N, C-alpha and C positions, 0 to 999 in steps of 0.2 A: 755231822759234825766234820768227822775221820774227813767223809768224798769228798765232802766241800775243801778241808784244808789241801789234801790230793791237788784237789784242782787248781786251788791258788796256787801254791807250790810252784804246779807247773806253767798258768798264768805268767808268774813271779820268772820261771827261770827261764824260760825264752830269750827275755832279754838282758838275762844275765851271761846265762851256760852258751855258749856257740854251738849251733845244734848238732854240728858234727858229734861232737863231744856228751850230748843231751842223756845219753840212754847209759853212760859211765858214770854218770853226775847225777841223776836221779835219787839213787838210794840214798846218797851223803844231803843229800838238797832235802829229805825226808825227818833228815832229826835233829832239822833248824825249826822246829813244828812250834814251839817255845816262844819264839818270838813274834810271833803273828797268833795278838788275842782275837777271842771271840768278836769282842767289839770294831775288832777292823776286818777280823773277814766280813761281817755282815755287812756293812759300811759299803768294801770293796767290791763284793757282789750284788747289792743292792746299784751301786754306779755304774756296774757294767749291763745291769739289766735296764737300767735308766737310759744310757747313751744307746743299747741296742734298739730301743724302741723313740730314740730320735727325741728324749727330753734334755738334753745339754745342760739345761742350765741345774735339774738337780743332779743330772749325775755329779755335775763341778763339784754342789752343795755335799755329797757324800765324800767326795776325795778329799774335799776339803779335809773333810772328818776326821780320813782320813793319815792327811799328814801334818795333822794337830797329834797326833798317836805315833806314826812315825815320821818325826820331820826331815829324815834325810835318806828318806826309799825315793830311789829318781826312777821306779816306777810307776808311782804316783806321779810324781812331775811330768812325766810321760803322758800318761792318760788325762788328766789336764790341760797339760797341750793342745793334746789332738783334742779334746771337747771346747775349748777356743776357738780350737781353728774352723770346729766345724759351727760355731757361733759367728764366726768372720772376725773378732775382739785378736787379731793377730797381733800385737804387741805385749798382750798377756800369753797368748800361745810362743811364739818366740821366748819371752821371758823364762815359761816351763820347760821347754824344749832344749832350748840352753844352755839350765840346767843339770839335766839327763844326761843329756850331754858330755859336759862336763866332769859328771859322777862315772861316766864309763861310754869316753871318748871311742873304743874298741863299739862299742856295739851301730851295728850298719843300723837297725829299726830307727834309733833315734835319728840318725845324719838323716834317712831319707826323711823322716817327717819336717824336720828344719827347713830339709829343701823344699818342701810344700810349701811349709811357710811362708818363704822368701818369693817361690812361685806364683802363689796366691798373691804376694804383692804387689808380683811386677818388678821385682829386686832384681836383676839379671846378674851385678856383680856380686851381692852374697851368694845368688844363685852359682855363679862359677865356683866361687871357694869350694861351695858344697859339692860340689859335682866334682873336681879334682878330686875329692877328696876318695867319694862313690870310686869312682871311673879306675884309681890307683886298687879297690878290692875287687872290681869286676868290671869286667870289658864292654858291657851291655850300658853301662852306664855313659862310655865313653859318647856315644849319638848323641844325646843329651847337651854333653859340651861341647860337641860340633853346634849343634843350634844356637846355641849360648854365644858363642863368639863368632857366629855367623849377625846374630843379632845387633853384636856392637860393631860390627864391621871387623873387626880382626880375622877374617877370610887367612890369612896366613898358620894361625893359630885351628885354624880350623881348616886346612888340610892335610893339616901335618899329623893331625887326627886322622883323618880318612885315610893315608897310607896306612897307621898304625892298622888298625881295624880291617883293610885290607891284608895285610898281614896277618893279623890275628885270629882272625874268621876264614878267611878269605872275600873274592870281590865278591861287588852286588853293582847289579843295573842302578838300583838307588843312589850309591855313594856314588857310583859313573856320573849320572845327573848330577849330582851333587857338586863333584869337581870342577864339571866342566862351568855350574851356574856358581860358581863361588871362583874360578882364574879368569871368569870373565868381568864376574861384578871386580875383582883384585887388580886387574888388565884397566878398567874402565878405570877404576880410582885413579890409581898412577900416573895415567895418561892425560886426567885431569886435575892432575897436579901440575906436571908437565907445560900443560897451555892453558894454567888459568888466566893468563894473559894477554890467551890470540881471540880474536874473536869467531864467535858460536859459529856453527856452519848448520844449518838445518837439515834434517833428512827430509828428502823428496816422499812424496806418498806412492811414487811407483817404488820406490826401495823397500818402505817402510808392505807393502802389500807384496811381497817378496819372500816375507819373512814370516816362514808358518804361524809360526807361535803369535804376531799380531795379528794374521788370520783368525788367530781362534779365540784371541781375545775380542777382535773387531764381533765375530759372529753372537760370543755370550753375551756382548757390548745388545746388539740385535735384541736376543732371545729375551733377554730382559726386557727390553722398552716393551716388547709384543707382548711382556707377561706369559710367554711360553712357556711354562715349568718345566710340565715331565719332557719333551724335546732339549730342555736345558741340563738334565738331570742324567738323560741320557752322552749328553757333548759332555759336559764335565766330569763326568765320568771315560767316557772315550777320553777325553783330556791329558788327565788326570793317570793315567796308564803310562803317557809320552813326555808328562813332564810332571811329575811327581813333586816339584817341591815350587811349585808353583801356590803362591799362599789366597792368589785372587781368583782362582780356580777353583780352590776347595770354597773358599765362602760362597761363589757364585753356587758352589753343590750343595750348601748349605743352604743357602737363599730359598732355592727351588725345594727341599724339604720340607723344608719349613712351611713353603706355602703351597705343598701338596699334604701338608699332613703327617708328614712321616719326622716328627721332632726328633726323637733317642736319635735318627742318623742325622739329622740339623746337627746338632749336639757333638756326634765324633766328627762331621767334615769341618765345624764351625772350631773344633779344638785344635786340628790338621794346622787349619789356616793361622791359629796363633803360634802356633809351633815353626810354623815355615819364615812367621812376618820378620821381616827386616828393617826396614823405618818407610812407613807409609801412616802414617796420625789418620788423616782419610778412614783409607782399609780398617785401620784397626778400628776405629771410631762404632764403623759401620760392622764388623765380625761383634763385637760388644752386644749391640743394637738386634743383632738376631740372636744370639746368647740368650741374650735376656729374654727377646720372645717365646722363646725354643721353649727356655725354662717355666716359664708362668704359665703358658700351655698345658705343660704337665704337673701344675701345679707347686711347682719348687719354688717358690715364692720369694723365701730369703738369698736364695741362689739367684735370681731374678735380678733383685733390687740390686743383688753386688752388682753384677755385671751392667747394672744401667749405671752404677756412681762410677765404675772407670770410665764407661762411656764418658760419663760428665767433667769426668777429669783431666782425656783428653782433646776435651775439644775445645 
């Protein structure tokens, strides 16, 4: 039981004590052994065990017993939120994670999990609020915030963050491409507002064909129509090297991997497609359908259903 107690305190401690100070605080943490009864510890360890083997319902039952014993323990709220999220019970997950955040607002793990809850719900506005807090603590979170601003068409804020990232991390090819893409969209939106009362001018086929990006898009469309998926993988991989922020290219890449039975690679590409998606309901639904297909093929039935539901909501 002593060994279990020490492990328990370490598990609890990582959420309460900042990592850099953990070594200094371990001794004082051990002085609080009497705070955790044998019954609490047994339920907590059993909850971790059940969660580890994906028996989330059982894990929740053990955690609720822990909460009965220690009602104000935010670590239990955090673990309950995590397990409810695994079951796609988003409102319960949000409720418990918010309790943990309120109890320990400085805890970055809690904020990260709250961000995941909102991301799964596609709640961009709430995701932005949490991403701001995370970005203030770690520069790496600013890239997530860039894409969230892009999703809400707030390209000025996205561009400002890209400038900050270049100053803090140094320039990168990917951010340079994103900057070009967002600047183009920003100019387009402003131009559209200024000329909203003017008659629309159609773009000639010759002009479209002179655009390398449009040429690649047409080639990808042709390969999909001809069901040449092996070639499609190569073409989309090459295209993404030049245009790494094109959601449609990630989708086509994921589709090709699905069609060739490489489901894990498909999921990776399709998730990237969602990250770079701006505003295209049809493409979004197609991405969800392919994600559902890939997860179903891998036996992730609940995840597959989750994406099918998201696709139906957007249709």
